[in-house]
C-alpha distance (Angstrom), angle and dihedral (degrees) to the residues before:
residue distance angle dihedral
M1 . . .
P2 3.83 . .
T3 3.80 110.8 .
S4 3.82 106.8 175.0
R5 3.78 121.4 123.2
A6 3.80 89.0 -104.0
H7 3.81 86.0 69.8
A8 3.80 96.7 42.1
S9 3.80 104.7 89.0
R10 3.79 115.6 133.4
L11 3.80 90.0 -113.6
A12 3.81 94.3 50.4
Q13 3.79 90.9 47.9
S14 3.80 92.9 48.1
R15 3.81 88.3 56.1
H16 3.83 92.9 43.1
A17 3.79 83.4 -130.6
D18 3.79 119.7 -164.4
I19 3.82 100.4 169.0
F20 3.81 118.1 63.7
I21 3.82 126.8 -169.3
W22 3.81 120.5 -156.1
W23 3.81 130.8 -164.0
P24 3.83 107.7 -143.6
S25 3.82 98.8 169.0
T26 3.79 95.7 93.4
P27 3.83 128.0 61.9
L28 3.81 92.3 -108.4
S29 3.77 107.0 48.7
E30 3.79 120.6 -150.5
L31 3.75 138.9 -172.2
I32 3.81 101.8 -109.0
A33 3.80 101.3 -179.9
C34 3.78 143.2 9.2
F35 3.77 136.2 175.7
N36 3.78 145.5 168.9
S37 3.79 109.1 -102.4
S38 3.81 93.1 -157.6
V39 3.82 89.4 61.1
V40 3.81 102.1 35.7
G41 3.79 95.3 38.7
P42 3.81 128.6 -142.6
V43 3.81 114.4 -14.1
T44 3.79 118.6 -172.3
A45 3.79 124.0 -148.1
G46 3.81 88.6 -110.6
T47 3.79 92.0 52.4
L48 3.80 90.7 48.9
L49 3.81 92.3 54.1
R50 3.80 90.8 46.8
W51 3.80 91.0 52.6
V52 3.80 92.1 48.2
N53 3.79 91.0 48.6
M54 3.80 95.0 47.1
L55 3.79 88.9 55.1
A56 3.78 99.7 48.0
G57 3.81 111.9 1.3
L58 3.80 93.7 -117.1
G59 3.79 96.2 155.7
G60 3.79 107.8 -87.3
A61 3.79 128.3 -146.0
S62 3.81 94.8 -28.2
V63 3.81 91.7 69.8
M64 3.81 104.3 16.0
Q65 3.77 140.6 58.2
V66 3.79 134.8 -167.5
G67 3.79 120.4 -123.0
R68 3.77 137.5 177.5
V69 3.77 112.9 -109.1
S70 3.78 141.7 -166.1
L71 3.79 117.6 -140.8
R72 3.78 122.9 -121.2
R73 3.80 118.8 -166.8
M74 3.80 111.0 -127.8
A75 3.81 99.0 174.3
P76 3.80 136.5 -23.2
F77 3.83 106.6 -40.8
Q78 3.81 91.3 -8.2
Y79 3.80 119.0 113.8
Y80 3.76 136.6 175.9
P81 3.82 122.0 -149.5
D82 3.81 109.0 -132.7
P83 3.81 110.6 -157.9
L84 3.79 119.9 -112.5
E85 3.80 111.9 170.6
A86 3.79 134.7 -23.0
V87 3.80 121.7 -106.4
S88 3.80 117.9 -137.0
S89 3.78 117.1 -117.0
S90 3.81 93.2 -112.5
E91 3.80 95.9 46.4
A92 3.81 117.7 106.9
L93 3.79 114.8 -127.2
E94 3.79 116.7 -111.5
T95 3.78 123.7 -153.5
G96 3.79 113.0 -66.8
D97 3.80 143.0 61.4
Y98 3.81 126.4 -39.2
G99 3.77 136.1 177.3
C100 3.80 130.9 -148.5
F101 3.80 103.7 -134.2
Y102 3.78 128.9 -172.2
L103 3.79 112.2 -126.0
D104 3.79 85.9 -132.7
R105 3.78 98.4 59.4
G106 3.79 89.0 -160.9
S107 3.79 91.2 67.6
F108 3.77 114.1 114.7
I109 3.78 117.0 -171.2
V110 3.77 121.2 165.1
R111 3.79 114.2 -129.4
R112 3.77 110.8 -101.3
L113 3.76 130.7 -152.0
P114 2.93 128.3 -44.5
F115 3.84 87.7 29.3
N116 3.77 93.7 75.7
G117 3.77 119.6 113.1
S118 3.79 93.7 -142.0
Y119 3.82 93.3 52.7
H120 3.78 117.2 92.0
V121 3.80 124.8 -167.0
V122 3.81 119.8 -164.2
S123 3.79 130.0 -158.4
L124 3.78 122.1 -88.8
E125 3.80 89.3 -109.0
T126 3.81 93.8 51.5
R127 3.79 90.9 50.0
K128 3.79 92.1 48.1
I129 3.80 90.9 51.4
A130 3.81 89.3 50.8
F131 3.81 90.3 52.4
E132 3.80 90.5 50.8
A133 3.81 90.6 50.7
T134 3.81 100.0 44.7
R135 3.83 98.0 37.5
T136 3.79 93.6 -157.9
P137 3.83 117.7 167.1
G138 3.81 92.2 -109.1
G139 3.78 91.9 46.2
L140 3.80 93.0 48.9
E141 3.80 90.3 50.8
S142 3.81 90.1 51.6
L143 3.81 90.8 49.9
A144 3.80 91.5 49.4
R145 3.80 89.5 56.2
Y146 3.80 89.8 62.9
D147 3.80 86.3 76.1
I148 3.80 111.4 101.6
P149 3.83 116.6 -142.0
A150 3.81 111.5 -117.5
P151 3.83 94.0 -121.1
F152 3.82 90.0 53.4
R153 3.78 91.7 48.8
D154 3.80 93.1 49.7
E155 3.81 92.1 47.0
V156 3.80 93.8 51.1
S157 3.81 95.0 43.0
K158 3.78 89.4 54.0
R159 3.82 92.2 43.5
D160 3.82 95.0 50.7
G161 3.79 97.0 37.4
V162 3.82 90.1 -126.6
K163 3.81 88.6 -72.4
C164 3.81 125.6 135.2
I165 3.79 106.2 -111.2
F166 3.82 90.4 -143.9
T167 3.80 104.3 44.1
R168 3.85 98.9 18.5
Y169 3.80 87.4 -135.6
T170 3.79 119.4 138.8
A171 3.81 93.1 -149.8
M172 3.77 145.5 -28.2
D173 3.77 132.4 -154.3
N174 3.80 107.2 -66.0
D175 3.82 90.0 -11.0
P176 3.78 108.9 90.9
V177 3.79 123.6 -179.5
D178 3.78 115.1 -107.2
V179 3.79 140.0 167.2
H180 3.82 114.7 -94.3
W181 3.79 138.5 171.0
I182 3.79 117.5 -96.7
Y183 3.81 88.6 -149.9
P184 3.81 112.6 6.4
P185 3.82 110.0 -118.8
G186 3.80 92.1 -138.4
M187 3.79 90.7 62.1
A188 3.81 95.6 56.1
R189 3.80 93.4 90.0
Y190 3.82 90.1 60.0
I191 3.80 97.5 53.7
T192 3.83 110.3 133.9
T193 3.80 99.5 -167.6
L194 3.79 97.1 78.0
S195 3.82 93.0 135.7
A196 3.81 90.1 62.1
E197 3.78 119.1 103.8
R198 3.82 112.9 -100.1
P199 3.80 136.5 164.3
F200 3.81 88.4 -128.8
F201 3.79 139.9 20.9
P202 3.83 109.4 -102.7
R203 3.79 101.8 -111.2
T204 3.78 120.3 163.8
E205 3.80 93.2 -119.5
G206 3.81 91.6 57.4
F207 3.79 90.3 60.7
Q208 3.81 93.9 50.9
N209 3.78 89.2 90.2
P210 3.83 134.1 117.2
D211 3.82 88.5 -128.2
N212 3.82 84.7 67.2
L213 3.82 91.4 61.6
M214 3.78 132.7 87.2
S215 3.80 138.4 177.4
V216 3.79 109.1 -115.3
R217 3.77 137.1 167.0
D218 3.79 106.7 -104.8
D219 3.82 95.3 -122.5
I220 3.80 90.5 51.2
Y221 3.79 91.4 48.8
K222 3.80 90.1 55.4
L223 3.80 87.6 60.7
W224 3.81 90.4 45.4
H225 3.80 91.6 51.6
V226 3.81 93.2 51.9
N227 3.83 87.7 49.2
A228 3.80 92.2 -120.0
F229 3.80 88.0 143.1
S230 3.78 139.3 4.7
V231 3.80 143.0 179.9
D232 3.80 122.1 -101.3
V233 3.80 100.1 -153.8
D234 3.81 90.5 -177.4
D235 3.80 90.4 61.6
G236 3.78 99.4 55.6
N237 3.83 94.0 -74.5
R238 3.78 89.2 -61.9
I239 3.79 114.8 -178.2
R240 3.79 109.0 -131.1
I241 3.80 119.0 -161.7
F242 3.80 114.7 -153.1
D243 3.80 101.6 170.8
E244 3.81 131.8 50.2
T245 3.81 90.8 -126.0
A246 3.81 90.7 72.8
K247 3.82 97.5 47.3
H248 3.79 95.4 89.3
A249 3.80 99.2 36.4
G250 3.79 93.8 103.3
L251 3.79 94.4 -111.8
P252 3.81 117.2 165.6
A253 3.80 122.3 -123.9
H254 3.82 91.2 -110.5
L255 3.78 137.4 20.5
E256 3.78 97.4 -105.6
V257 3.81 97.5 -171.8
N258 3.79 121.5 39.6
P259 3.83 101.9 177.3
K260 3.80 95.9 -158.9
G261 3.80 97.7 32.6
S262 3.79 114.6 -161.9
A263 3.82 91.6 -1.9
S264 3.81 89.0 75.5
H265 3.82 97.3 38.2
N266 3.79 95.5 96.9
F267 3.80 90.9 54.5
F268 3.80 92.6 48.5
R269 3.81 88.7 48.8
E270 3.79 90.1 53.4
H271 3.79 91.4 53.4
F272 3.81 89.8 46.3
R273 3.81 91.2 51.3
H274 3.79 90.5 50.2
T275 3.81 90.8 49.0
L276 3.80 91.0 51.4
C277 3.80 88.8 51.4
V278 3.82 90.7 53.6
H279 3.81 101.8 39.7
F280 3.82 107.5 19.1
I281 3.79 114.8 35.7
G282 3.80 124.4 69.2
G283 3.78 132.6 28.4
D284 3.82 103.8 136.4
I285 3.80 112.9 149.9
Q286 3.82 89.9 -134.4
T287 3.80 89.5 72.1
D288 3.82 84.6 69.1
Y289 3.81 98.4 33.9
D290 3.79 112.0 25.1
P291 3.84 122.0 179.1
Q292 3.80 91.6 -98.9
T293 3.80 91.2 55.7
V294 3.81 91.4 48.7
N295 3.80 92.3 47.8
S296 3.81 91.7 48.7
Y297 3.80 89.4 53.2
L298 3.80 91.1 52.0
V299 3.81 91.9 48.2
E300 3.80 92.6 48.0
N301 3.81 90.5 52.8
G302 3.82 96.4 42.2
L303 3.78 94.3 -111.9
D304 3.79 99.2 118.2
E305 3.81 98.2 89.7
E306 3.81 120.4 90.9
G307 3.78 111.5 -93.0
T308 3.81 97.2 17.4
L309 3.81 90.7 109.9
D310 3.81 95.5 46.8
D311 3.80 94.1 89.3
F312 3.78 109.2 34.2
D313 3.76 136.7 161.9
P314 3.83 108.6 -136.3
S315 3.80 89.8 -156.4
D316 3.80 92.8 59.6
E317 3.80 111.2 118.5
I318 3.80 92.1 -122.7
F319 3.80 87.9 68.5
Q320 3.79 94.4 51.3
T321 3.80 95.1 75.0
I322 3.81 122.0 84.7
I323 3.81 91.2 -106.1
G324 3.78 91.8 44.7
R325 3.81 93.5 51.2
E326 3.80 91.6 47.5
V327 3.81 92.1 50.6
L328 3.80 91.1 46.2
E329 3.81 92.3 51.3
C330 3.81 89.9 50.4
V331 3.81 91.1 51.4
I332 3.81 92.6 48.7
A333 3.81 91.9 47.4
E334 3.81 90.7 51.1
K335 3.81 91.7 49.4
L336 3.81 90.4 51.2
R337 3.80 91.1 48.5
R338 3.80 92.0 52.2
R339 3.80 91.9 46.6
C340 3.81 90.3 51.9
E341 3.81 90.5 49.9
D342 3.81 90.9 50.5
T343 3.80 90.4 49.6
D344 3.81 91.6 50.2
D345 3.80 91.0 51.2
T346 3.82 93.6 54.4
D347 3.81 100.0 36.5
D348 3.80 117.5 92.2
G349 3.78 87.4 -156.8
Y350 3.78 132.0 179.2
Y351 3.78 123.5 -84.9
F352 3.77 133.5 -157.3
E353 3.76 114.8 -126.0
């Protein structure tokens, strides 16, 4: 598993991430996604590009390819992914670092939301709890839209036969089957993936629809509502687990029965997008240590003036912090680079003809 500081953000560590996705098509590269392959399962290069595209409409497999990369430190906590070799669309990603490269290397597309390191998306459950705590007008309206109209409930109960669409159970001890929203209508106004391609604009009213309802065992819905798992309808209704809490819930590999078929696909996609925002995107170390934070540290310790880092004592306590060690490693690397350049300038050397 990768262990360099480039992989050591709090978010990446909380996920126990071992696959890291970089965006090299802008001057300042960033880690845009990371995940734990033992939880999420095999992800091919083609699937990765489809996920990225469904979140931000960045082009997908027709204009992009995935490649293995090696990381080059550019500055404290700033890395650039140098390309190694391309990964075929059908090849599953192994642990390590990858970049999403445009086939036309001259392409320059700014990362869009939600691919922004400073932007944080929380689970549906976390947002609902926040609404219940703050009691703002907008939050109260969103909570009210969790209510399911009686005619909708009756229609869906009859349609699904009061069976959980995931487990096919009718009930379990203390976990009855009930009708729940696939993507809660009250959450539509907070969707962050507005640059993604959709057949419709995500307005609240469009989600107030019986096709956006499913019969689910209550304990399974709790996992659904915290975005611990979701359904990738564009991969044969594959059930993707993104959090350890869902690994032992008895979920099948695929959603075998989708009562409304394609009529509910857009709602499942919306939940899948939200789940990717919570458990897939993000993880860049600069969200923890941005350039301003690093510069402030240097100023506070009198290391911001030119030449103050030329003669340093590695044992000094200011170099024992994470920022201090990163700055020290950058200084040492720069000194080595300059020494190599000086050696090259004075060495007659041998040349291949």
